[in-house]
N, C-alpha and C positions, 0 to 999 in steps of 0.2 A: 375580454371576451366572457360572455355569460354562459351558464350551463345550458340554457336554452339554445344558444348558437352552436355550442359544441354538439348538442344532441341532434340538431338539424344537419350539421355537417357529417356526423357519423351515421345518420339514418336511424337513430334510436327513438323509440316512443315512450320507454319507461324511465321516469326520472329517478327512481330509486336505484335501478341498475346503473344508470349513468353516474350517480353519486358514489356508488360502491366502486366503480371503475376508477374514478378520480381519486378517491381515498387510497385505493391500493397503489396507484401510480405515485402519489405523493409519498407514501410510506417506502416504496421501493427506491425512490430518488434519495430520500433521507438516509436509508440504510446503506446505500452505495457510495455516499459522499464521504470525503475525509474532512473532519471538522478542523482540527487543530494540529498542524504539522510544523515541525521545526527542522532545520538543516543544521547538522553539527559536523564540523570538519576537524580532523586530526591529522598531524603529520605521522607518517609511518616511520617507526624506528626500527633499525636493523636488530634482529634478534628478539624483538618484543612481540609477544603473541597476543596478550590480553590488553584491552583498552577499556577505560571507564566510560559508562554510558550514563546519561542523565537519569536521576532517580525517578522523575515524574513521567518517564517514557512508558508507554503501554505496549507498543509493538514497533518493529523495524519495517519500514516500507521497502527500502532498498539500500544497497551498499555499492558505492562507486569508488574507483580508484583513478587518480589523475595519471594518465599516461604521458610522460614528458616528450616521448618521441612524436606522438600525434597531437600533443597539446590539447587534449580533451579528456573528459571523464568517461570511463567505461564501467558499466554495471557488472557486478559479480553475480553470477547465477547462484541460486540457492541449491544446496546439496539435497538430493532425495534420500540419500542414505548416510549413515555415520561414516566419516572418513576413517580409513584404517590407521590404527595407531599401534606402535610397538614400544615395549619397555626397553630402555637402554640399561643393560646390566653391566657393561663394561665401564669402569670408573674413569678411564682415560679417554 
């Protein structure tokens, strides 16, 4: 489809404005798309809190846990606040 056909369908008469709209649309699509994603799976170990993540990772898109009773992955929601933590002062 040419720019002329797009302009006719949209009822626009100014080609400069149509080009600006198209460039903005392309930039919006590019900024909203995720380019390079990887899926990394770990087995959860009882008592283990921290897990290594790949060094080349930029951000985490989502975290899911496999629910064996439903046999499907369930997403874990992101916390809006810091979780409450307490210091254990009892040595036993």
